[in-house]
C-alpha positions in Angstrom: -10.4 -16.8 -14.3 -10.6 -17.7 -11.4 -13.7 -16.3 -9.2 -14.0 -17.5 -5.2 -16.1 -16.1 -2.3 -14.9 -13.7 0.2 -15.3 -14.7 3.8 -17.5 -12.6 5.9 -14.4 -11.8 8.2 -12.9 -10.2 5.4 -14.8 -7.4 4.9 -13.8 -4.3 3.1 -12.7 -1.8 6.3 -14.3 1.3 4.9 -17.4 2.5 2.5 -17.8 4.8 0.3 -20.5 7.0 -1.8 -20.1 7.9 -5.2 -20.9 11.7 -5.7 -20.5 11.8 -9.2 -19.1 10.8 -12.6 -16.6 12.1 -14.6 -16.5 11.8 -18.5 -13.6 11.5 -20.5 -14.1 12.1 -23.9 -10.7 11.2 -26.5 -9.7 12.3 -30.1 -7.8 10.7 -32.5 -4.7 13.7 -33.3 -5.9 15.2 -36.4 -2.6 14.1 -38.1 0.7 12.0 -36.8 2.6 13.9 -33.9 0.2 15.7 -32.7 -1.7 15.3 -28.9 -5.3 13.1 -28.7 -8.1 15.3 -27.9 -9.7 15.1 -24.2 -12.2 16.9 -22.7 -13.8 15.9 -19.1 -17.1 16.4 -18.2 -19.0 15.6 -15.1 -22.5 14.1 -15.1 -25.2 15.6 -12.8 -25.7 14.4 -8.8 -28.3 12.3 -10.4 -27.4 10.0 -12.8 -26.6 7.0 -12.6 -24.0 4.5 -14.5 -25.6 4.0 -16.9 -27.6 7.1 -18.0 -23.4 8.1 -18.5 -22.9 5.6 -20.7 -25.4 6.2 -22.7 -24.8 10.2 -23.1 -20.9 9.4 -23.4 -20.9 6.7 -25.9 -23.5 9.5 -27.8 -21.4 12.0 -27.4 -18.5 10.1 -28.3 -19.3 7.8 -31.0 -16.6 6.8 -32.2 -14.1 8.1 -29.9 -12.5 6.1 -27.3 -14.4 6.6 -23.7 -13.4 6.7 -19.9 -15.7 6.9 -17.3 -14.2 7.6 -13.1 -16.6 7.5 -10.2 -15.7 10.0 -7.9 -16.1 8.9 -4.6 -16.6 10.0 -1.2 -16.8 9.0 2.7 -20.6 7.1 3.0 -23.0 8.9 4.9 -21.7 12.5 4.1 -21.3 14.9 1.9 -17.3 15.9 0.6 -16.6 19.1 1.9 -13.0 19.0 0.1 -12.3 18.2 -2.4 -8.9 15.6 -0.4 -11.4 13.6 1.1 -12.7 12.6 -2.5 -11.3 9.4 -4.7 -11.6 9.5 -8.6 -11.7 5.5 -9.6 -12.0 4.8 -13.8 -15.1 2.3 -14.1 -15.4 1.8 -17.2 -12.9 2.4 -20.8 -9.1 3.1 -20.7 -6.7 5.8 -21.5 -5.3 5.5 -25.7 -2.5 3.9 -26.0 0.3 6.5 -26.5 -2.2 9.6 -24.6 -0.8 9.9 -21.7 3.0 10.6 -23.2 2.1 14.9 -23.4 -1.2 17.2 -22.0 -1.0 19.9 -24.6 -2.0 23.4 -22.7 -2.9 25.9 -24.4 -3.7 29.5 -23.5 -6.2 31.5 -24.7 -5.8 35.4 -24.4 -8.8 38.0 -25.0 -7.3 41.3 -26.1 -9.8 44.8 -25.2 -11.4 46.2 -28.4 -10.3 49.2 -29.0 
């Protein structure tokens, strides 16, 4: 692994702030041929990365965990979702989990 200093002239041209963190907890398929279960959570704006990792590890014991930082332009609130970007800061999806998503729609019928 090769680590090298970055010259000051090579500054990052933009800066972003972390607006909040999103946590994705993957649950194993219940049987062969089934999809992974996925729960997505939004952390409170005051949560630090350490808080988020501790919460995710406690809630997702024996699960695969991903954490994303939702970034917004520095110095201002996010006015529109298109002004944000999510960057994975921890974990990775389980192998094969990105093959498909299952969508379940549950309809509640009026009681008679």
